[in-house]
C-alpha positions in Angstrom: 0.0 0.0 0.0 2.9 2.4 0.8 4.6 1.8 -2.5 1.3 2.3 -4.4 0.7 5.5 -2.5 4.1 6.8 -3.5 3.2 6.0 -7.2 0.7 8.8 -7.0 3.5 11.4 -6.8 5.6 9.7 -9.6 2.8 10.6 -12.1 3.3 14.2 -13.1 -0.4 15.0 -13.7 -1.6 13.3 -10.5 1.2 15.0 -8.5 0.2 18.4 -9.9 -3.5 17.8 -9.1 -2.8 16.8 -5.5 -0.5 19.7 -4.8 -3.0 22.1 -6.5 -5.8 20.8 -4.3 -3.7 21.1 -1.1 -2.7 24.6 -2.1 -6.3 25.8 -2.5 -7.3 24.1 0.7 -4.6 26.0 2.4 -5.9 29.3 1.0 -9.4 28.3 2.2 -8.0 27.8 5.8 -6.1 31.1 5.7 -9.5 32.8 5.1 -10.6 31.6 8.5 -8.0 33.8 10.2 -9.1 37.1 8.5 -11.6 38.7 11.0 -14.6 40.7 9.8 -14.0 44.5 10.2 -15.6 45.9 13.3 -16.2 42.6 15.1 -14.5 40.7 17.9 -13.3 37.3 16.6 -13.9 35.6 20.0 -17.6 36.3 20.1 -19.1 33.6 17.9 -16.6 31.1 19.1 -18.0 31.4 22.6 -21.5 31.6 21.3 -21.0 28.3 19.4 -19.7 26.5 22.5 -22.6 27.8 24.6 -25.6 27.5 22.3 -25.0 23.9 21.0 -27.6 23.0 18.4 -27.9 25.5 15.7 -24.4 26.7 15.3 -22.8 23.3 15.6 -24.9 21.8 12.8 -24.5 24.9 10.5 -20.8 25.1 11.2 -20.3 21.4 10.2 -22.3 21.8 7.0 -20.6 25.1 6.0 -17.0 24.0 6.5 -16.6 24.4 10.2 -16.2 28.2 10.4 -19.5 29.5 11.5 -18.2 29.6 15.1 -15.8 32.4 14.3 -16.5 35.9 13.0 -14.1 35.6 10.1 -14.3 36.3 6.4 -15.1 32.7 5.6 -17.7 32.3 8.3 -20.5 31.2 5.9 -18.1 28.9 4.1 -19.5 26.9 1.2 -23.0 26.7 2.8 -24.8 29.1 0.4 -23.4 27.3 -2.6 -24.5 23.9 -1.2 -27.9 25.3 -0.5 -28.3 26.6 -4.0 -27.1 23.2 -5.4 -29.7 21.3 -3.3 -32.4 23.7 -4.4 -31.6 23.1 -8.1 -31.2 19.4 -7.6 -34.8 19.3 -6.3 -36.1 21.7 -9.0 -34.6 19.4 -11.7 -36.9 16.6 -10.5 -39.9 18.9 -9.9 -39.9 21.5 -12.6 -40.4 20.1 -16.2 -38.7 23.2 -17.7 -35.5 22.8 -15.7 -35.6 19.0 -16.2 -35.7 19.6 -19.9 -32.7 21.8 -19.6 -30.8 19.2 -17.6 -31.4 16.7 -20.4 -29.7 18.8 -23.0 -26.3 17.3 -22.1 -23.2 19.4 -21.4 -24.8 22.7 -22.5 -27.8 22.1 -20.2 -25.6 21.3 -17.2 -23.6 24.4 -17.9 -26.7 26.5 -17.7 -27.8 24.9 -14.4 -24.4 25.5 -13.0 -24.5 29.1 -13.9 -28.0 29.4 -12.3 -26.6 27.8 -9.2 -23.8 30.4 -9.0 -26.3 33.2 -9.4 -28.6 31.8 -6.8 -25.7 31.6 -4.4 -25.6 35.4 -4.1 -29.1 36.1 -2.7 -28.9 33.0 -0.5 -25.6 34.3 1.0 -27.0 37.8 1.5 -30.1 36.4 3.3 -27.9 34.1 5.5 -25.5 37.0 6.3 -28.4 39.3 7.2 -29.9 36.7 9.5 -26.6 36.1 11.2 -26.0 39.8 11.7 -29.5 40.6 13.0 -30.1 37.5 15.0 -26.6 37.1 16.5 -24.2 40.0 15.9 -26.6 42.9 16.6 -28.7 41.2 19.2 -26.0 39.7 21.4 -22.6 41.3 20.5 -23.2 44.5 22.6 -19.9 45.8 23.9 -18.0 43.2 21.9 -18.4 45.3 18.8 -15.6 47.8 18.1 -16.3 51.0 20.0 -16.0 53.1 16.8 -18.8 51.1 15.1 -21.3 51.0 18.0 -22.9 54.3 17.0 -23.2 53.2 13.4 -25.1 49.9 13.3 -26.3 50.3 9.7 -22.7 50.8 8.5 -21.6 47.8 10.6 -24.4 45.7 9.1 -23.4 46.6 5.5 -19.8 45.8 6.3 -20.6 42.4 7.9 -23.0 41.4 5.1 -20.7 42.4 2.3 -17.7 40.6 4.0 -19.7 37.4 4.5 -21.0 37.6 0.9 -17.4 38.1 -0.4 -16.2 35.2 1.7 -19.0 32.9 0.5 -18.3 33.7 -3.2 -14.6 33.2 -2.6 -15.3 29.7 -1.1 -17.5 28.9 -4.1 -14.7 29.9 -6.5 -12.1 27.8 -4.6 -14.4 24.8 -4.6 -14.9 25.1 -8.4 -11.2 25.5 -9.0 -10.6 22.3 -7.0 -13.2 20.4 -9.0 -11.8 21.5 -12.3 -8.1 21.2 -11.7 -7.7 19.2 -8.5 -8.7 15.8 -7.1 -12.3 15.2 -6.0 -15.3 17.4 -5.6 -14.2 20.9 -4.4 -17.3 21.6 -2.2 -17.1 18.3 -0.5 -13.3 18.6 0.2 -13.9 22.1 1.7 -16.6 20.8 4.1 -14.3 17.9 5.0 -11.3 20.2 5.6 -13.4 22.5 7.8 -14.7 19.6 10.0 -11.3 18.0 10.4 -9.6 21.3 11.1 -11.7 21.8 14.3 -10.4 18.6 15.9 -7.0 19.8 17.2 -8.5 22.9 18.8 -11.2 20.7 20.4 -8.6 18.3 21.8 -6.8 21.2 23.5 -9.9 21.7 25.7 -9.4 18.3 27.3 -5.6 18.4 27.3 -5.4 20.0 30.8 -7.7 17.4 32.4 -6.5 14.3 34.2 -8.5 12.1 31.9 -6.9 13.2 28.7 -5.5 9.8 27.5 -8.6 7.9 28.7 -10.8 10.3 26.7 -8.5 10.0 23.6 -8.7 6.2 23.7 -12.5 6.3 24.2 -12.9 8.7 21.3 -10.6 6.5 19.1 -12.7 3.4 19.9 -15.9 5.2 19.0 -14.5 6.6 15.9 -13.1 3.3 14.6 -16.4 1.5 15.2 -18.4 4.3 13.6 -16.2 4.5 10.6 -16.4 0.8 10.0 -20.2 0.8 10.2 -20.4 3.9 7.9 -18.1 2.4 5.3 -19.9 -1.0 5.4 -23.3 0.7 4.8 -21.9 3.3 2.3 -20.5 0.6 0.1 -23.5 -1.7 0.5 -25.7 -2.0 -2.6 -28.7 -3.9 -3.8 -27.8 -5.2 -7.3 -30.8 -5.5 -9.5 -30.1 -7.8 -12.5 -30.6 -6.3 -15.9 -30.7 -8.4 -19.1 -30.3 -6.9 -22.6 -32.2 -8.4 -25.6 -30.1 -10.6 -27.9 -30.2 -9.6 -31.6 -29.0 -11.9 -34.4 -27.9 -10.3 -37.7 -26.7 -13.1 -40.0 -23.9 -14.8 -38.2 -23.3 -11.9 -35.8 -25.0 -11.8 -32.4 -25.5 -8.4 -30.7 -26.5 -7.7 -27.1 -27.5 -10.4 -24.6 -25.2 -9.0 -21.9 -26.2 -9.2 -18.3 -25.6 -6.2 -16.1 -26.6 -5.0 -12.6 -28.4 -1.8 -11.5 -26.7 -0.9 -8.2 -29.0 0.7 -5.6 -27.1 2.0 -2.6 -28.5 1.3 0.8 -27.7 4.9 2.0 -28.8 6.5 -1.3 -29.8 9.8 0.4 -26.4 10.3 2.0 -26.3 13.0 4.6 -29.2 15.0 3.3 -32.0 13.6 5.6 -29.9 14.4 8.7 -29.3 17.9 7.4 -32.9 18.6 6.7 -34.0 17.0 10.0 -31.5 19.1 11.9 -32.7 22.3 10.3 -36.4 21.6 10.9 -35.8 20.3 14.4 -34.5 23.7 15.5 -37.9 25.3 14.9 -39.8 23.8 17.9 -37.1 24.7 20.4 -37.1 28.3 19.1 -40.9 28.6 19.1 -41.2 27.1 22.7 -38.6 29.5 23.9 -40.4 32.4 22.3 -43.8 31.6 23.9 -42.2 30.7 27.3 -42.8 26.9 27.4 -39.6 26.1 29.2 -40.6 22.4 29.9 -41.3 21.7 26.2 -38.1 23.5 25.1 -36.0 21.4 27.5 -37.8 18.2 26.3 -36.9 19.0 22.6 -33.4 20.3 23.4 -32.2 17.3 25.5 -30.2 15.1 23.1 -31.1 11.9 25.0 -34.7 12.8 25.9 -37.6 10.7 24.5 -39.2 13.7 22.6 -35.9 14.7 21.0 -35.0 11.2 19.9 -38.5 10.2 18.7 -39.0 13.5 16.8 -35.5 13.4 15.3 -35.9 9.8 14.2 -39.3 10.5 12.6 -37.9 13.4 10.6 -34.9 11.4 9.4 -37.2 8.6 8.2 -39.5 11.1 6.5 -36.7 12.9 4.6 -35.1 9.6 3.7 -38.2 8.5 1.8 -38.8 12.0 0.5 -35.3 12.4 -0.9 -35.1 8.9 -2.4 -38.5 9.1 -4.1 -37.6 12.5 -5.5 -34.1 11.6 -6.8 -34.8 8.0 -7.9 -38.0 7.6 -9.9 -38.8 4.0 -10.7 -41.2 4.9 -13.6 -38.4 6.9 -15.4 -35.9 4.1 -14.8 -38.3 1.5 -16.2 -39.0 3.5 -19.3 -35.3 4.0 -19.9 -34.6 0.3 -19.6 -37.4 -0.5 -22.1 -36.1 2.1 -24.6 -32.6 0.6 -24.3 -33.9 -3.0 -24.9 -33.2 -4.1 -21.4 -35.4 -5.8 -18.8 -35.3 -7.3 -15.3 -35.4 -11.2 -15.8 -38.8 -12.6 -15.0 -40.6 -9.2 -15.2 -42.4 -7.5 -18.0 -40.9 -4.1 -19.1 -42.8 -1.0 -18.1 -45.3 -0.9 -15.2 -44.3 -4.3 -13.7 -40.7 -3.3 -13.7 -41.5 0.1 -12.1 -43.5 -1.7 -9.4 -40.7 -4.0 -8.6 -38.1 -1.2 -8.4 -40.5 0.7 -6.1 -40.7 -2.2 -3.7 -36.9 -2.6 -3.7 -36.4 1.1 -3.1 -38.8 1.0 -0.2 -37.0 -1.8 1.5 -33.5 -0.4 1.1 -34.7 3.1 2.1 -36.1 1.6 5.3 -32.7 0.1 6.1 -30.8 3.3 5.2 -33.1 5.4 7.3 -32.6 3.1 10.3 -28.8 3.3 9.8 -28.9 7.1 9.6 -31.0 7.4 12.8 -28.6 5.2 14.8 -25.6 7.2 13.5 -27.2 10.5 14.4 -28.6 9.5 17.8 -26.1 7.0 19.3 -23.1 9.4 19.9 -25.3 11.5 22.2 -26.0 8.5 24.4 -22.4 7.3 24.3 -20.8 10.6 25.2 -23.4 11.5 27.8 -21.8 12.5 31.1 -18.3 12.7 29.7 -15.9 15.6 29.4 -15.8 15.5 25.6 -16.2 19.1 24.1 -19.2 19.9 22.0 -17.1 20.2 18.8 -15.9 16.6 19.2 -19.4 15.5 19.8 -20.5 17.1 16.5 -17.6 15.3 14.8 -18.8 12.0 16.2 -22.4 12.9 15.2 -24.1 11.8 12.0 -23.5 14.8 9.8 -19.8 15.2 10.3 -18.8 11.6 10.3 -20.8 10.8 7.2 -19.4 13.7 5.3 -15.8 12.9 6.2 -16.1 9.2 5.4 -18.0 9.7 2.2 -15.6 12.3 0.9 -12.6 10.1 1.9 -14.0 7.1 0.1 -14.7 9.2 -3.0 -11.2 10.5 -3.0 -9.7 7.0 -2.7 -11.8 5.8 -5.6 -10.6 8.7 -7.8 -7.0 8.1 -6.9 -7.5 4.4 -7.7 -8.8 5.4 -11.1 -5.8 7.6 -11.7 -3.4 4.7 -11.0 -5.4 2.0 -12.9 -5.6 4.2 -16.0 -1.8 4.2 -16.1 -1.5 0.4 -15.6 -0.6 0.7 -11.9 -1.9 -1.8 -9.4 -4.0 0.8 -7.5 -3.9 2.8 -4.4 -5.2 -0.1 -2.3 -5.5 -3.7 -3.3 -9.0 -4.8 -4.1 -10.4 -1.8 -2.3 -14.2 -2.1 -2.5 -16.6 -3.5 -5.1 -15.6 -0.9 -7.8 -11.9 -2.1 -7.9 -12.5 -5.1 -10.1 -14.8 -3.1 -12.5 -12.2 -0.3 -12.8 -9.4 -2.8 -13.5 -11.5 -4.6 -16.1 -12.4 -1.4 -17.8 -8.8 -0.3 -18.0 -7.9 -3.7 -19.4 -10.6 -3.5 -22.1 -9.5 0.0 -23.0 -5.9 -1.2 -23.4 -7.1 -4.1 -25.6 -9.1 -1.7 -27.8 -6.0 0.5 -28.1 -4.0 -2.5 -29.3 -6.6 -3.5 -31.8 -6.7 0.0 -33.2 -2.9 0.0 -33.6 -3.0 -3.4 -35.3 -5.6 -2.1 -37.8 -3.4 0.9 -38.6 -0.5 -1.4 -39.4 -2.7 -3.6 -41.6 
């Protein structure tokens, strides 16, 4: 494995892409040390540790910087929000769906609309942060020269957060185009991982430092193994192509598989559930129902766990039914001359795919619920800081593991394309397929060369 890892840096193109990605991620992290003019950088960091729910979840999804009043506080969150909106509109709106089916030109249009939609989303989020947090709770922590000019301070804060969000979007697209992996995903992963060292320093002075580290390592290993196992798990639906005979030649007849991932929705149900789940606590606090607020705010309480689990199940089924449409898949298979063995093409195939999707969605929703809820029970009563609890929680750990697996697959593909053994031997179900594809491509190249010589 070590020799194969070193092969990555012997390939000029791969080495350039890796260094290019690391350089842009370094620029992204440097933006976290540029404070917003007129604000005290320590305010939101303290607010994040004290408040718990809202800022922890939003910080993890934005890249881990919402807990600091810096230029990149919003991170990549506005761009991710715009991408999610257009992903849903592509399945809901017939006009946008028609544009997405135009190929590369249609995807280019949707990408441009996503960039444009990022601007108003970033402005709205910046205004909400300023009005709801900065202006309402900053008080004497604002620079004395700016206290008498709240409107000027508001414009400065909103414009600074907007500029930082657009810069993060630009860095993410540069990584996607010239680096390794998806830029937005790598930015989120870098923001989450970067918070771990500062969180570990909070328990460094305690007498249970090494016991806590070993406890965290054990939880992390078990969680990662479970996440990888479910993330790689698929339900393979057999697909048979019709066999056509033209003279002595036989075309088609191949048998393939339609892979349906168990955790098809990824981290989106937890994100949606976390956002919606904040509303009851805010409403109960506003009307003065302290008992209900505590019931919904206690991570290990019955109301919290039951409501959170119900929301995750609901959004799992909602997202999977929205993104994976059995009727459309069945029609595409019929047009391509393919069918599921033993089933008639069309409505019968769509019904079968719907039943399969329901069963794997149920399993995926149960897995996401356990990953999201279990860390709160395991870390209850311990001295583990809140930031590390978010890292062990569902959103953070799923993002980090999923991005890491995607990165390994892409590096494997880079090596296999150049006839290397691969980054890791037989790493996952896609390894054999990538190796066979590379071998077939090499055989085609040899046949083309033989034809040229003939």
